[in-house]
C-alpha positions, 0 to 999 in steps of 0.5 A: 517523518511519514510524509517523506516516505514513498506512498507508491511503495506503501500502496504496493505493499498494501496491494500485495497484502490484500491480494494474499488476503493477509489478515495480519496487516503491517505497514513496513514503515522503516523499509519504505524508501523516501519519496523522490517525487515532490508531488507525492510527498504530501500523500498519506502513506497509511491511506495509500497502504489502505487503498492498496489493500482494498484494491488487492482484496477486490482483485483476489475476489475477482480472480476467484470468480473468473 
């Protein structure tokens, strides 16, 4: 189940994809480790990935304009 996967890892994966402006998005669901923190188990890994991607794209554009 996705609720046992690590949302922090999903965020990092999304962030890397966004920073590289990867247009073929793929959440590596099977490769994500199980979550070790009880407080984050209920977080949605898909939302975490999307937020990471968004943040990565923003940082990409900020680097280009700096």
